[in-house]
C-alpha positions as CSV (number, residue, x, y, z in Angstrom):
1,M,0.0,0.0,0.0
2,L,2.8,2.4,0.9
3,R,4.5,1.7,-2.4
4,F,1.3,2.6,-4.2
5,L,0.9,5.9,-2.3
6,L,4.5,6.8,-3.0
7,Q,4.0,6.1,-6.7
8,A,0.8,8.2,-6.8
9,N,2.7,11.0,-4.9
10,E,5.5,10.9,-7.5
11,D,3.0,10.9,-10.4
12,L,1.3,14.0,-9.1
13,N,4.6,15.7,-8.1
14,L,3.3,16.4,-4.5
15,S,5.3,16.8,-1.4
16,S,4.5,14.5,1.6
17,K,2.5,17.3,3.2
18,Q,0.6,18.0,0.0
19,H,-0.1,14.3,-0.4
20,V,-1.7,14.1,3.0
21,L,-3.8,17.2,2.4
22,F,-4.8,15.8,-1.0
23,E,-6.0,12.6,0.6
24,Q,-8.0,14.6,3.1
25,F,-9.5,16.6,0.3
26,K,-10.6,13.4,-1.5
27,K,-12.1,12.1,1.6
28,S,-14.1,15.3,2.1
29,I,-15.7,15.0,-1.4
30,E,-16.1,11.3,-1.6
31,D,-19.8,11.6,-1.3
32,I,-20.0,13.1,-4.8
33,L,-17.1,11.2,-6.5
34,K,-18.1,8.9,-9.3
35,P,-15.7,6.0,-10.1
36,G,-14.4,6.2,-13.6
37,Y,-15.6,9.8,-14.2
38,Y,-12.7,11.5,-15.9
39,L,-13.0,14.7,-13.8
40,H,-12.6,12.7,-10.7
41,A,-9.2,11.3,-11.5
42,D,-6.5,12.4,-9.1
43,S,-4.7,14.4,-11.8
44,E,-7.9,16.5,-12.2
45,L,-8.8,16.7,-8.5
46,V,-5.4,18.0,-7.4
47,K,-5.9,21.1,-9.5
48,F,-8.6,22.3,-7.1
49,C,-6.1,22.0,-4.2
50,F,-3.4,24.0,-6.2
51,A,-6.0,26.6,-7.2
52,R,-6.9,27.3,-3.6
53,K,-3.3,27.1,-2.3
54,W,-4.1,23.9,-0.3
55,D,-6.9,25.5,1.7
56,L,-9.1,22.4,1.9
57,K,-12.3,24.2,2.7
58,K,-11.9,26.5,-0.2
59,S,-10.8,23.6,-2.5
60,E,-13.9,21.5,-1.4
61,S,-16.2,24.5,-2.0
62,M,-14.7,25.2,-5.4
63,F,-15.1,21.5,-6.4
64,R,-18.7,21.2,-5.2
65,Q,-19.6,24.4,-7.1
66,A,-17.9,23.2,-10.3
67,M,-19.8,19.8,-10.1
68,K,-23.1,21.6,-9.4
69,L,-22.5,23.9,-12.4
70,R,-21.8,20.8,-14.6
71,E,-25.0,19.2,-13.4
72,T,-27.2,22.4,-13.7
73,R,-25.9,23.1,-17.2
74,R,-25.9,19.4,-18.1
75,L,-22.4,19.8,-19.5
76,D,-21.8,16.0,-19.4
77,H,-24.8,15.5,-21.7
78,I,-24.3,18.3,-24.2
79,L,-23.4,16.0,-27.1
80,E,-26.3,13.6,-26.4
81,E,-28.9,16.3,-26.2
82,Y,-27.6,18.6,-28.9
83,E,-30.2,19.5,-31.5
84,E,-28.9,20.8,-34.8
85,P,-30.6,24.1,-35.5
86,E,-32.5,24.7,-38.8
87,V,-30.5,26.5,-41.4
88,V,-31.8,30.0,-41.8
89,S,-31.9,31.1,-45.4
């Protein structure tokens, strides 16, 4: 297990402290994480921590707002629901 954590830490280029904070961040948002969803990969999630300078409350808030926006605007369904407009002549 430790070997896996060290490998993940190296892949994300995180310090030991950042890695611990990142794991705490993931735990705080696990209620809305979807396995296999590309935006929930570690490489995407860590961006929220960097964007808020490792303030976990701000990172969590930013992430939850981003996911709410994606849901409200149905961004994950845009290609499925797209209707080609009629050509105006």
